[in-house]
C-alpha positions in Angstrom: 0.0 0.0 0.0 2.8 2.4 1.0 4.6 1.6 -2.3 1.5 2.4 -4.3 1.2 5.7 -2.5 4.8 6.6 -3.2 4.3 5.7 -6.9 1.1 7.9 -7.1 2.9 10.9 -5.5 5.8 10.5 -7.9 3.5 10.4 -10.9 1.7 13.5 -9.6 5.0 15.3 -9.2 6.1 14.4 -12.7 2.8 15.5 -14.1 3.1 18.8 -12.3 6.6 19.4 -13.5 5.5 18.5 -17.0 2.7 21.1 -16.8 5.2 23.7 -15.6 7.6 22.9 -18.5 4.8 23.0 -21.0 3.6 26.3 -19.7 7.1 27.8 -19.9 7.5 26.4 -23.4 4.2 27.9 -24.5 5.2 31.3 -23.0 8.4 31.2 -25.0 6.5 30.5 -28.2 4.0 33.3 -27.4 6.8 35.7 -26.7 8.5 35.1 -30.1 12.0 36.1 -30.9 13.7 38.7 -28.8 15.0 41.9 -30.3 18.8 42.1 -29.9 18.7 45.8 -29.2 16.3 48.8 -29.5 16.3 51.1 -32.5 14.8 54.5 -31.8 11.8 55.4 -33.8 12.1 58.8 -35.6 9.1 61.0 -34.9 8.1 64.6 -35.7 6.1 66.8 -33.3 2.6 67.7 -34.4 1.8 71.4 -33.7 -0.9 71.9 -31.1 -0.9 68.2 -30.1 0.7 65.9 -27.6 0.9 63.3 -30.4 3.9 62.8 -32.7 4.1 61.7 -36.4 6.2 58.5 -36.9 8.5 58.6 -39.9 8.9 55.7 -42.3 10.7 57.2 -45.3 11.9 60.6 -46.5 11.5 61.2 -50.2 13.0 64.3 -51.9 12.3 65.6 -55.3 15.2 67.2 -57.2 15.2 70.4 -59.3 11.5 71.2 -58.9 11.7 74.9 -59.5 12.7 76.0 -63.0 15.2 78.6 -62.0 16.9 76.2 -59.5 17.0 73.5 -62.2 18.8 75.9 -64.5 21.3 76.9 -61.9 22.1 73.3 -61.4 22.7 72.8 -65.1 19.5 71.2 -66.2 16.6 72.0 -68.6 13.3 72.0 -66.6 11.3 71.9 -69.8 12.5 68.4 -70.8 13.3 66.5 -67.6 10.7 64.3 -65.8 10.7 64.5 -62.0 13.3 62.5 -60.2 13.5 61.5 -56.5 16.1 60.5 -53.9 15.8 59.4 -50.3 17.3 60.4 -47.0 17.4 58.1 -44.0 14.6 58.8 -41.5 17.0 59.4 -38.7 18.5 62.3 -40.7 15.7 64.4 -39.3 16.6 67.2 -36.8 13.4 68.5 -35.1 13.4 72.2 -34.6 10.9 73.8 -32.2 8.9 76.8 -33.1 10.5 80.0 -31.9 14.0 78.4 -31.2 17.2 78.7 -33.1 18.5 75.2 -33.1 22.2 74.4 -33.2 22.9 72.5 -36.5 26.3 70.8 -36.7 28.5 71.5 -39.7 29.1 68.0 -41.1 32.4 66.2 -41.8 34.1 65.7 -45.2 32.7 68.9 -46.8 34.0 72.4 -47.5 30.9 73.5 -49.4 27.8 73.1 -47.3 24.6 74.3 -48.9 21.1 75.2 -47.7 17.8 74.4 -49.5 14.5 75.5 -48.0 11.5 73.3 -48.8 7.9 72.6 -48.1 7.5 69.2 -46.6 4.3 67.1 -46.9 3.6 64.3 -44.4 1.4 61.3 -45.5 -1.3 59.7 -43.3 -2.0 57.0 -45.9 -0.7 55.8 -49.3 -0.9 53.2 -52.0 0.3 52.5 -55.5 -0.6 54.4 -58.7 -2.5 57.1 -56.8 -4.6 59.3 -59.1 -3.5 62.9 -59.0 -7.0 64.1 -58.2 -6.9 61.9 -55.1 -3.3 62.5 -54.1 -3.9 65.3 -51.5 -6.4 63.1 -49.7 -3.3 61.2 -48.4 -1.6 64.3 -46.8 -1.8 64.6 -43.1 0.0 67.9 -42.8 2.8 70.2 -43.8 6.1 71.5 -42.3 9.0 73.8 -43.2 12.2 71.8 -43.9 15.8 72.2 -45.0 17.5 69.8 -47.4 21.1 70.4 -46.3 23.6 69.3 -48.9 27.4 68.6 -49.0 27.5 70.1 -52.4 31.2 69.4 -53.2 30.6 65.7 -52.4 27.4 65.6 -54.4 29.0 67.2 -57.5 32.1 65.0 -57.2 30.0 61.8 -57.3 27.9 63.2 -60.1 31.0 63.9 -62.2 32.1 60.3 -61.7 28.5 59.1 -62.5 28.2 57.5 -59.1 25.3 57.8 -56.6 25.5 61.1 -54.8 23.9 59.8 -51.6 26.9 60.9 -49.6 26.1 64.5 -50.5 22.5 64.3 -49.3 22.0 61.4 -46.9 24.0 62.1 -43.7 23.3 62.8 -40.1 21.1 65.9 -39.3 20.7 66.6 -43.1 16.9 67.1 -42.7 16.1 69.9 -40.2 12.3 70.1 -39.9 9.7 72.2 -38.0 6.6 70.6 -36.5 3.9 69.2 -38.7 0.7 71.3 -39.1 -2.4 69.2 -39.9 -4.3 70.0 -43.1 -7.5 70.6 -41.1 -5.7 73.6 -39.5 -3.6 75.1 -42.4 -5.1 73.6 -45.6 -3.1 72.6 -48.6 -0.2 74.6 -50.0 -0.4 75.2 -53.8 0.9 78.8 -53.6 2.5 81.1 -51.1 5.9 82.8 -50.5 8.9 80.7 -49.6 12.2 82.2 -48.6 15.5 81.6 -46.7 17.7 84.2 -45.2 21.3 83.9 -44.0 22.3 86.3 -41.2 19.3 88.4 -42.1 20.1 88.6 -45.8 17.5 87.0 -48.0 19.1 84.4 -50.3 16.2 82.3 -51.6 12.8 83.9 -52.5 10.1 82.4 -54.6 6.5 81.2 -54.5 5.2 77.6 -54.1 3.2 78.1 -57.3 6.6 78.0 -59.2 7.0 74.3 -58.5 7.3 72.4 -61.8 5.6 69.4 -60.2 2.9 70.2 -57.5 2.7 68.1 -54.3 -0.2 66.2 -55.7 1.8 65.4 -58.9 4.7 64.3 -56.8 2.6 61.9 -54.8 1.1 60.5 -57.9 4.5 60.1 -59.6 6.2 58.6 -56.5 3.4 56.0 -56.2 4.2 54.7 -59.7 7.6 53.7 -58.4 7.0 52.9 -54.7 4.1 51.9 -52.6 3.6 54.9 -50.4 2.7 54.3 -46.8 1.6 56.2 -43.7 4.6 57.9 -42.2 6.3 58.8 -45.5 7.3 62.5 -45.9 8.1 64.3 -49.1 10.5 67.2 -49.4 9.0 69.1 -52.3 12.0 70.9 -53.8 13.8 74.2 -53.3 13.9 77.5 -55.2 16.9 79.0 -56.9 19.9 80.7 -55.2 21.1 77.9 -53.0 24.5 78.6 -51.5 27.1 77.8 -48.9 27.1 78.4 -45.1 29.8 78.4 -42.5 29.9 78.0 -38.8 28.2 80.8 -37.0 25.7 81.5 -39.8 22.0 81.7 -38.8 19.4 80.5 -41.3 15.8 81.7 -41.2 13.3 79.7 -43.3 9.8 81.1 -44.1 6.8 79.6 -45.9 3.6 81.7 -45.9 1.0 80.1 -43.7 3.5 78.2 -41.5 5.7 79.3 -38.5 9.3 80.2 -39.3 12.1 77.7 -38.7 15.6 78.7 -37.8 19.0 77.0 -37.2 22.5 78.1 -36.4 25.5 76.3 -38.0 27.8 75.2 -35.3 
C-alpha cells in the first residue's frame, strides 16, 4: 500500500513538473524572438498636439523649381521628375521660436542650404490618381534639405550615386507638422530663406514644376507609399554655402518660421 502511495505521489510530481515545463515552453512560443537591441523610432512633433508623427521614409524631389533647375545645369522643360531618399534618422526636429544648433558635417568644404515645403502622408498606395493624391496628406512643415555640395558634385561627375552629399546625419532639419485641417493645402505662397538676415532664396510655391499632388502620384508609380512617409517638395533658386556661425531663417507663408545656427 505504501509503495503504491509513493508511486502515485511520484507520478503526480512528474505531471506537475511537465505542466510547468509545457507552460514555460508555450510562454516562450508566445513571446516570439527577442530583439537584440532597441532602434529608436524617428518622430516629428505635431503642432498643437501631444501626439507625434512616426516617420517611415523621407522622399525628396530634385530640381523642382525651373530657376533652380537651370542653376544646377538642367533643362526644366525636358526633364521628368526624379527623386532620392534620406534616412529617416537624418531628421533634426526644430521647435517653433527656437534657433536650433545645427552641426556642420564632416568631409565637406561647401555646405549648402535648400529650404523646402514638406508634406507628411497619413495613408498611401500604388498608382495614386493625381486628383486623389492630396487626400493622403496629413499635414505640412518647413524643412531644410542640407547638402554637402562638393561631395554631391564629385559623385555626379564620376557618374556615381551622390547619396553621400544628401543622406547624412542631421541633413533634414524640420519644423513641427501642421495638420491639413488647420492650415489647408499649399499650392501657392511665399517661400524664402535668409542667412544672417540677408535673403538668399525667395520664390513662390506656385513656381514648382511638379505640385505636391503630382509628386505623390508620380512617386506612387515607383513605390508603394505608406503612412509615415514624408516628401521634401523641392527648393527655389539661389542655393548657396554656409559656414559655422551662420543663422538660417526659413519662411513659408502660412506656417511658422524655422531657424537653425550652423555650429
